[in-house]
N, C-alpha and C positions, 0 to 999 in steps of 0.2 A: 253575415249576421245571424246570431243567434235568436236574439229579441224578435218578438213581434211588433216590427215597424207600424202594421198595417192596423193594428190595435190600438198602438199610443195614438198614431194620427188622428183616429176616431174620435177617441178620449179626447184630443186635443181640439178639435174644430168642435166638440161639444160645450168644453167650456169656453172657448171664445165664443159661439153662437149666445151663450147663456151671457155672455158681457155684453154684448152688442142688444140684446133684447132689453137689458137692465138701463144700458145707457139710451136706448130710444125711449123708452118708457120715463126715463128720468127729465129729458129734454124735450119730450112732447112731442116724437118725431114719427113719422109712417116708415121711414127709410134713410139708409146712409148707402152713399155710393163713394166707391174707392177706384180710382182711377191710373191706369199704368203708365201714362204718359205717351208722349209721342218721339221718334228720334228727331235728335237736334244736327244739324249739319255745321260742318265747320265753315266759317265766314267765307262766301265766294267759291265755296268748293261743292264737288257731288259726295265727300266722304263725309258719314256721321260719324258723331262720336260715338266710343261703345255705350249700347243702350244696356241698364241695369234696371230689373225690377224693384220698384218700390216697395220697402219694408213693411209698409201698411198693407200692402197686397199679398205681399211673401209670407206673411204673418198668417192668413188662410192657405194660400195655394203656394207648395214646397216648388213646384216645377216654373220654370219659365212660360209665360203664356203669348209674350211679346208685347210691344209698343200697341196702344190705342184700344186697351182692354178696360172693361169695367166691370167693377164687382158691385152687385146691389143686395143689400141684405135689408130685409124686413121683417117683422116680427113673426113669420110665418116660415120664410125661408132662404137660403143663400144662393144664388144666381151668379153667372159669370158670363160677360157679354165678350168674346173672343173675335179677332179682326185676323184673318187668313187671308192674304194677298196670294195672288197666283200671278207670275208672270215668267218670262224667258229666261230674268236676269239670275235669279236665285234658285235655291232649290225649292220645293212647296212646303209650306207651314206643315210640322207635322201633326197628327191627328193624337190628342191627350188621353191617355190610356191609365194614368197614376190610379191610385187608390182616392185619392182626394175626388176624382169625379163621380164617386158612388154616393158622396156626401153635399155636392157642389153641383147644381145644374148647369151645363154647360148647354151655352147657345153662339154656333159659329158662323163666322158672315164672310163671305169672299167680296162684298161690297159694304166699305165703311159709312157711307150715307143710309144704306140701308140699317147697319146698325145702331147708326145714333138715332133713326125713325122708329126704330122697334123698343130701345130702353124709355125714349121720353112717351110712348105708347102705352107702357108697362109701368109706366112711374106714378104712385101714390100720391097724395096731395102734401103730407108736411116732409119735405127731404131736404138733407144735406149733404154736398160732395165735396171731396177731398182729392185735389189729383195734382201732379208736378207741373211746373208753371209751361208756357208754349205747346199744349196740348192741343190735338186738331178738334177733340170733342168737346164742344163746347156746353155746360147747362145753365149758365149765368142766368138765361132768362127765363127757368123754371125751377131753380132749386138755388137755396143760401149755400153760398161757401161756409165750409165749417171755423167757427170763430177760434181762437188760441185759446181758448179754455176749451172746448168741445177736442182739440185737437190733444192737447193736455189728458183727458179724460182714456182718449182713444191710445196713447202712448202709455197708459199706465197698465194697458191689458199686456204691454210685452214685457214688463219688469218681471214680473214673477212667472217663472217660466214651465212650462207642462214637462212633463214625463219625455214627451215627442221631441221637445225642443231642447232638453238636457241630452237625451240620445245623441240627437243630430250634431251637438256642441262636443260630444265625446267623439263620434265619428270623425268629425273634424278634425280635431287633435291628433289623431291617432293616424291619420293621412298626413297632418304636418310633421309629426315626429318623424315617420320615414324619410320627410324630404329635409330635415333637420339633420340625419343620419348621413344622408348620403353627401351633404354641404360640408359638415365636418370633414369626411373622408375627401372630399375636393380640395379643400383648404389644406389638409397634411400632405396631398400631392404635387401643393406649391403651383395652384393656379390661378388665373385671376378672378377677380370679383364677379365679371361678366360670365366667366364659366361655371362659377360656383351657382349663380343663378340659374343658368339654363340644366343644370343638375339638379338643382331644387325641383323646377318646373318638370323636368322629365319623371322625376320618383314620384311626385304628387300627382300626375298626370292632370295639370293644370295651365291651358292658353293664361297668359298673363292677365287678361281682361276677364277671366274667371278668380283670380286672387282677391281676398278679402280687401287688402290693401297693396300697395307697390310694396315688393320686398328692400329690407334694407340690408345691404351685404357690404360690409363694412370692414376691410383691413387698415390694421395697424391706426394710426391718426384719425382715420376716416371714422373711426368709433367715438371720438368726441363730438360729433354733429347728432343730434337725438334723432333724426329723420332724413339722415344721410339719403340721397337721391339719386345719386350717380351709381353706373356700375364699370369703373374704371376695367378695359381690357388690356392695361400694363399689367404685367407681374412685377411686384413690389422685390427689392432686393434681399431684404431680412422678413424673418417672419415674425412679429412678436407677438400679435393678437389678431383674434377673428370675433367678429361681433355680427350677427343675423337676427333680425327680426322679421319671421316670414309665418304667415299660414296658411290656412287650406278653409273650404268651403265643402258641406255636405247639406245638399236640401236647401241652399242658402243659408245656412246657419255658419261662425266662422269661428276659426280658432286662432290665435294672437297668443305665440312663443317666441320668448328671447331667448338667447342665450350667448355668453362671452366664452372662448375658446382660448386659449395660452399656447403659442407657436413655440419653436425649437427656441427661438432666441428670447424668451420672456425672462425677465429679471424675477429674482426670489422674493421683492416686494409685489409685485405684480401676480405670482402666485398665492402670497396670503392675502391678497385683496380679495382674488378669487374666493378662496374658501371661506374667507369671513362673509362675503356677501350671501354665499349659500346659506351660512347660517342664520342670517338675518332674514332671509326669505321665508325659510322655514318658522322661525320665529314669529314673524309676521301672520302667515298663515295660520299658526296658532289661537292669535287674537281673534281671528275673524268670525265672532261670534253671534248669534241673532241679538237683536238689540245694540251691538255695537256700533257708535259713531263714525263714519266713514273719516270724518277729519281727525278723530282722534288716534285710529290706524295709522293716518299721514304721520301726525306727532311721534307716536312711538318710534315710526320708522327713522326718523331724525334723531332721535334719541340712541337709538342702534347704531346708527350710522358715525353719530359723533363720537361716541365709545370707538369704533372701531378705527376711525382716523387717527384719533389719539393712539390707540393700541400700536400702531403701526407708526406712528412717530410721524406722519403727514402732517398733522395739527400738533403743536407742541407749548408749553407754558400757558396753559390754560385746561381747566378741567372740564369733563362732557357736557355739564349742565349748562355753564356761562358759554361755552361753544356754541351749544344751539339757542342761546339766548339772543347773543349776538348775530346770528345769522350766518355762522360761518359754515353750517354745513349745505346751505344754500346753493354754495360756491359750487358744490361738487355733486348734490341732488338737487337739481331747481325744478325738477318736475313733481307731477302727482303719483299716488304708491299705485295707482290702476285706474280702472274704470267697467261699468257694465258691459257684459258680452252677449251678442245673441246674432240675431239678423245683420245686424251694423257693427263693427269694431266696437265703435265706441257709443254703445247702445245708448237708446233713449230713456230719459225719467229720472237721469241723476240730479236734476235741478227743480225737483218738484216733491212734494209729499204723497202720501196715499190717495189724500182727496184732492191730488192736481192741482195744488198751490204752488207758487213759485215759492222756490228757496233760493236766496242771494249767494252768490259765490263765496267762497272764504276770501277773505282780505289779507290775512296772514298766508295762504296757500292758492296764491290767485290761478295756478295751474288745475288744482284739483278737479277732476271730472264728476264727483257727485258730492252733494250736500245732504244726504239722507242717512239714517241708520240702517245696518243690515237686517233684510228679513229673509225668513224662509223662500225659498225657490228664486233668488237672484244668483245670477253667475255674474263673479266679477274676476278680474286680474291681478296678480300681485306682481309689480313689476319696479321694487327698488334698485337703484343702479349708483354708481359714483363715478363721474365722467371725469374727465381735465379738459375743459374745454377754455381756450386759448382767450377769447372774449373775456369771461367771468373771471379769469385767472391774472389776467393785466389789470383789469379794474380792482381787483384784490390786492394785488401786490402793488398798487399805487394810492391804498388807502391808508393812512399811517395809525389808524385804529385797530385795521385787521392784520396787516403786514408782521408786526413782531409775531404773530402766532403761526405763520404759513412755512413750513419745511421746504424752503424753496430748492435745495438741492435736491431731496426725494421728490418734489413736485416735478421738475423739469425731467427729472429720470422718467417717473412714470408718463 
């Protein structure tokens, strides 16, 4: 990487520390504690679920520091208490040497009880904490749990990305792109969804538990399921289409990329639809300007999709405006245009304003994941889509108010 990631991180943590001090002052607090939580074990088993570092903590520290850790933020410093267990079952915990350790003081412990005792001994008077449920480290007797309003204020720190965060997201995307290229080549070779998935993991050098979200690898009709979760090991007889929704991680920041590829058996109508959707995506990106309302971006996308469906004769006997007003586009495009992206794939802050006041979801577009205007520093995904979903189409065909506008023959073909 040509850029100075260490310098960007130093600027990033300085920005965060300034936000934290303003928060402490406004809330009349001396300190904020953020916990990493504990491993959770499968019921009646000795195997834990994959542990994932909470996003609130990852915002400050880009390396995994393990479960049972606590970040302590005061007006004077940021410190972290890390539990590094030592036993003969697992490899010893690594010693952290990342550049973040130059900005955050590290206290390491092999005894979790001593860690807990030392944190308590060093706490000032007015403290709140936020930690995932089921944490072994409890502070309920000496500190108050953060309120919902305080949590929203902390979430707001993550809405506007620093240059460090934007750089990490770019790097995650560059890695994901290599996986997508490999997946496309695997599809063209005629392998199964399962094998495409393995090739993606190999190219991005990710273990499954390190992906930002489970890969969606969908051949043919499986692409009609928005969050298709299976990885079929059977190779289909025909290659009509391939949809892949897959990302990657870099320093805990996520990429989220969806692409659809035509197979050798794809129809002319499908190829025209693919081309049209690409043009829609680019047009919608051009609309993403400062102060644009996200719900307006959603509605603009529906208008473009309405025009495309009519232009391809998927909808007929109706104009674009009436098709949208009567909800015909929602049969094919039932989801939201996109979402905030960052440490979490569906990043926080979409349903609050800059003052952390709650924003109600859209009644017209209930699956929209954000209700605020675009602001400098936000990172969002743009994901228009046209799907041929059996349950939605069957309901539409059975509706006498909608049925006449559907080109059933072409829809069945697609």
